C-alpha positions in Angstrom: 0.0 0.0 0.0 1.4 3.4 -1.1 1.0 6.5 1.1 0.0 9.2 -1.3 0.6 12.9 -0.9 -3.2 13.6 -0.6 -3.6 11.1 2.2 -0.7 12.6 4.1 -2.0 16.2 3.5 -5.5 15.1 4.8 -4.1 13.8 8.0 -1.9 16.9 8.6 -4.9 19.2 7.8 -7.1 17.4 10.4 -4.3 17.7 13.0 -3.8 21.4 12.2 -7.6 22.2 12.3 -8.1 20.4 15.6 -5.1 22.0 17.2 -6.1 25.5 16.2 -9.6 25.0 17.3 -8.4 23.8 20.8 -6.0 26.7 21.0 -8.8 29.2 20.3 -11.0 27.4 22.8 -13.7 26.7 20.2 -16.5 24.3 21.3 -16.7 21.0 19.4 -13.4 21.3 17.5 -14.3 18.1 15.8 -16.3 20.1 13.2 -13.1 21.9 12.2 -11.5 18.4 11.5 -14.5 17.3 9.5 -14.4 20.5 7.4 -10.7 20.0 6.8 -11.4 16.7 5.1 -13.8 18.3 2.6 -11.4 21.0 1.6 -8.2 19.0 0.6 -7.5 19.3 -3.1 -4.8 17.9 -5.4 -3.6 21.3 -6.7 -3.2 24.8 -5.3 -5.5 26.3 -7.9 -8.3 23.8 -7.0 -7.7 24.5 -3.3 -8.2 28.2 -3.9 -11.4 27.6 -5.8 -12.5 25.2 -3.1 -12.0 27.8 -0.3 -14.3 30.2 -2.2 -17.0 27.6 -2.8 -16.8 26.2 0.7 -17.1 29.7 2.1 -20.3 30.2 0.1 -21.7 26.8 1.2 -20.8 27.5 4.9 -22.6 30.9 4.8 -25.6 29.4 3.0 -25.9 26.5 5.4 -25.4 28.8 8.4 -28.0 31.3 7.2 -30.6 28.6 6.5 -30.0 26.9 9.8 -30.5 30.2 11.8 -33.6 31.2 9.9 -35.3 27.8 10.3 -34.5 27.5 14.0 -35.8 31.0 14.7 -39.0 30.4 12.7 -39.8 26.7 13.1 -37.5 25.3 15.8 -35.1 22.3 15.5 -37.3 19.3 15.1 -35.8 16.5 13.0 -38.2 17.2 10.2 -37.3 20.9 10.2 -33.6 19.9 9.9 -34.4 17.7 6.9 -36.4 20.5 5.2 -33.5 22.9 5.8 -31.1 20.4 4.3 -33.3 20.1 1.2 -33.5 23.9 0.8 -29.8 24.2 1.1 -29.1 21.5 -1.5 -31.5 23.2 -4.0 -29.7 26.6 -3.6 -26.3 25.0 -3.9 -27.3 23.1 -7.0 -28.7 26.4 -8.5 -25.3 28.0 -7.8 -23.5 25.0 -9.4 -21.2 24.3 -6.5 -22.3 20.7 -6.0 -19.1 19.7 -4.4 -19.8 21.7 -1.3 -23.1 20.1 -0.4 -21.5 17.9 2.2 -20.0 20.8 4.1 -23.2 22.8 3.9 -25.2 19.9 5.5 -22.5 19.6 8.2 -23.0 23.3 9.0 -26.8 23.0 9.2 -26.7 20.0 11.5 -23.9 21.5 13.7 -26.0 24.7 14.2 -29.5 23.2 14.5 -28.6 20.3 16.8 -28.7 22.2 20.1 -29.9 25.9 20.0 -29.6 27.7 23.3 -30.2 31.1 24.8 -27.3 32.7 22.8 -28.2 31.0 19.6 -26.9 33.7 17.2 -23.5 33.7 18.9 -23.5 29.9 19.0 -24.3 29.8 15.2 -21.5 32.2 14.5 -19.0 30.2 16.4 -20.0 27.0 14.6 -19.6 28.7 11.2 -16.2 30.0 12.3 -15.1 26.6 13.5 -16.0 25.0 10.2 -14.3 27.8 8.2 -11.2 27.2 10.4 -11.0 23.6 9.1 -11.4 24.8 5.5 -8.6 27.4 5.9 -6.4 24.8 7.6 -6.6 22.6 4.5 -5.8 25.5 2.3 -2.7 26.3 4.4 -1.6 22.7 4.1 -2.0 22.8 0.3 0.1 25.9 0.1 2.9 24.7 2.3 3.2 21.2 0.8 4.9 21.2 -2.6 2.3 19.9 -5.1 3.2 16.7 -7.0 5.1 17.2 -10.3 2.2 16.5 -12.6 4.2 17.0 -15.7 6.6 14.3 -14.7 3.7 11.9 -14.0 2.0 12.9 -17.2 5.1 12.2 -19.3 5.9 8.8 -17.8 2.3 7.6 -17.9 1.8 8.7 -21.5 5.0 6.9 -22.6 3.9 3.8 -20.6 0.4 3.6 -22.1 1.8 4.3 -25.6 4.5 1.6 -25.4 2.0 -1.0 -24.2 -0.4 -0.2 -27.0 2.3 -0.4 -29.7 3.6 -3.7 -28.4 0.1 -5.2 -28.7 -0.3 -3.8 -32.3 3.0 -5.5 -33.3 1.8 -8.8 -31.8 -1.6 -8.5 -33.4 -0.3 -7.9 -37.0 1.7 -11.1 -36.6 -1.2 -13.1 -35.1 0.8 -13.7 -32.0 -1.6 -12.1 -29.4 -3.8 -14.2 -27.2 -7.4 -13.1 -27.9 -8.8 -13.1 -24.3 -5.8 -11.4 -22.7 -5.7 -8.7 -25.4 -9.4 -8.0 -24.9 -8.8 -7.5 -21.1 -5.8 -5.3 -21.8 -7.6 -3.1 -24.2 -10.1 -2.3 -21.5 -7.2 -1.6 -19.1 -5.6 0.7 -21.6 -8.9 2.6 -22.1 -9.1 3.1 -18.3 -5.5 4.3 -18.2 -6.2 6.8 -20.9 -9.1 8.1 -18.9 -6.8 8.6 -15.9 -4.3 10.2 -18.3 -6.9 12.8 -19.3 -7.5 13.6 -15.6 -3.8 13.9 -15.0 -3.6 16.3 -18.0 -6.2 18.4 -16.4 -4.2 18.5 -13.1 -1.2 19.7 -15.0 -3.2 22.2 -16.9 -4.6 23.7 -13.6 -1.1 24.2 -12.2 -0.5 27.9 -12.1 2.8 29.7 -13.0 3.9 32.5 -10.8 6.0 34.1 -13.5 4.5 35.4 -16.8 7.6 34.3 -18.7 6.8 30.7 -18.1 3.2 31.0 -19.4 4.1 30.6 -23.1 6.3 27.6 -22.3 3.5 26.0 -20.3 1.0 26.6 -23.1 3.2 24.9 -25.7 3.8 22.0 -23.4 0.0 21.6 -23.0 -0.5 21.5 -26.7 2.1 18.8 -27.1 0.8 16.6 -24.3 -2.7 16.9 -25.6 -1.5 15.8 -29.1 0.5 12.9 -27.6 -2.6 11.6 -25.8 -4.7 12.0 -28.9 -2.2 10.1 -31.0 -2.0 7.3 -28.4 -5.8 7.1 -28.6 -5.6 6.7 -32.3 -3.2 3.9 -31.9 -5.7 2.2 -29.5 -8.4 2.5 -32.2 -6.2 0.5 -34.6 -5.5 -2.1 -31.9 -9.3 -2.5 -31.3 -9.9 -3.0 -35.0 -7.1 -5.6 -35.3 -8.5 -7.4 -32.3 -12.1 -7.3 -33.4 -11.5 -8.4 -37.0 -8.6 -10.7 -36.4 -10.3 -13.7 -38.0 -11.0 -11.7 -41.2 -7.5 -10.3 -41.2 -6.1 -13.9 -41.3 -8.1 -14.7 -44.4 -6.6 -11.8 -46.4 -4.0 -12.7 -49.0 -0.5 -13.0 -47.4 0.8 -10.1 -49.6 -2.0 -7.8 -48.3 -1.3 -8.8 -44.7 2.4 -8.0 -45.1 1.6 -4.6 -46.6 -0.6 -3.7 -43.6 2.0 -5.1 -41.3 4.6 -3.0 -43.0 2.5 0.1 -42.8 1.9 -0.3 -39.1 5.5 -1.2 -38.3 6.6 2.0 -40.0 4.1 4.1 -38.1 5.0 2.5 -34.8 8.7 3.1 -35.3 7.8 6.7 -36.2 5.8 7.1 -33.0 8.6 5.6 -30.8 11.1 8.0 -32.4 8.8 10.9 -31.6 8.7 10.0 -28.0 12.5 9.7 -27.9 12.8 13.0 -29.7 10.6 14.8 -27.2 12.7 13.3 -24.4 15.8 14.8 -26.1 17.4 11.5 -27.0 17.3 12.2 -30.7 19.1 15.3 -32.1 16.6 17.9 -33.4 18.1 17.9 -36.9 17.8 14.2 -37.5 15.1 13.1 -39.9 12.9 10.5 -38.4 12.0 7.2 -40.1 8.4 7.4 -41.2 8.2 4.5 -43.6 8.9 0.8 -43.4 11.2 -0.4 -46.2 8.6 -3.1 -47.2 5.6 -0.8 -47.1 4.0 1.1 -50.1 3.2 4.8 -49.9 0.0 5.2 -47.7 -1.6 7.2 -50.5 -1.5 4.0 -52.6 -2.7 1.8 -49.7 -6.5 2.0 -50.3 -6.3 1.4 -54.1 -3.9 -1.6 -53.8 -5.9 -3.1 -51.0 -9.2 -3.0 -52.9 -7.6 -4.3 -56.0 -6.1 -7.3 -54.3 -9.3 -8.1 -52.5 -11.2 -8.2 -55.8 -8.6 -10.3 -57.4 -8.1 -13.0 -54.7 -10.9 -15.5 -54.4 -9.8 -16.2 -50.8 -11.3 -12.9 -49.8 -14.9 -13.8 -50.7 -15.7 -14.6 -47.1 -14.0 -11.5 -45.8 -16.0 -8.4 -44.9 -14.1 -5.9 -46.9 -15.6 -2.8 -45.4 -14.1 -3.8 -42.0 -10.6 -3.1 -43.4 -11.7 0.2 -44.9 -12.3 1.3 -41.3 -8.9 -0.1 -40.4 -7.2 1.8 -43.3 -9.0 5.0 -42.3 -7.7 4.6 -38.7 -4.2 4.1 -40.1 -4.3 7.2 -42.2 -5.7 9.2 -39.3 -3.0 7.8 -37.0 -0.3 9.0 -39.5 -1.8 12.5 -39.6 -1.7 12.7 -35.8 1.9 11.6 -35.8 2.9 14.2 -38.4 1.2 16.9 -36.5 2.9 15.8 -33.3 6.3 16.0 -34.9 5.6 19.5 -36.1 4.7 20.5 -32.5 7.8 18.9 -31.0 10.1 20.6 -33.6 8.5 24.0 -33.0 8.9 23.5 -29.2 12.5 22.4 -29.4 13.3 25.3 -31.7 12.0 28.1 -29.5 12.4 26.5 -26.0 15.5 24.4 -26.3 17.1 25.5 -23.0 14.0 25.2 -20.9 13.2 21.8 -22.5 16.6 20.4 -21.5 16.2 21.5 -17.9 12.7 19.9 -17.7 13.9 16.6 -19.2 16.8 16.5 -16.8 14.2 16.7 -13.9 12.1 14.0 -15.5 15.1 11.7 -15.7 16.0 12.4 -12.1 12.5 11.4 -11.0 13.0 8.0 -12.6 
């Protein structure tokens, strides 16, 4: 079991909130600890937004609790009605993530109103806000994880696994059931990769000079993920139509295999080039020596299918989809190379420093 940064920050935020509440002699400091749990966020920017939203939810919950107690009392049904009203207002304001904290505020205030109810309600609201601010302080103090480093390594890992399966599939060496399960895993990893990309995108630079550099990196990473997704589409086609693929003429199979081998090699070289392991002025290998030009691929493929009687049982349009995916994959690779070339031309020094940090993390 791995102890993540967010788990550690949550524990520290709870300790800080409880300690501050006890030092200020606030009654029921446990509410500060509960509020601290709701406010922990993975990035400083999200933490800032969370404080604003949690503050709104705390005030809404506190105001509703005070009004309902003064007008109707604190019967359990009244507490439930107050909670419903609070939820409706929060949904209207589109800050759904704060519903939990608002309900905690309502129950904390309405549970035991006394003679000095207004003062009691204010103290409860302040106690809960103390927990939220404690979490924000912890997020500021702790160095956020290096999302770019994680994004780079996970993108490379997902891409390499996908390309390995494509190589095996074109040679009919993949095990059908295992490949099916791994395709689902790769899809899940790509979804997590999208989330990690958003985390990196939300990281804020404190110097304007770094903003252009960050923007260019975001464009490259977005294209890298998009290109990997295109390669996954090819893998899914190969897996789904594997039986039809084996009935194609051997020459046609070798042509498709050559096309994909060339594109896979091209993709791998682009990853190495972005990592600074290939000199910027080196021309990358984009074609397999045994593969025809991709512009000729559709015509030659259809011509061979019509000529060979062995293809009568094959659903030809399946391979039109595959060829379309291959061409689209190539377009994404070409665009990715242009982005990498542009980035390395204008940000060569900064890119070298960043890649050194990435290698150190490994």
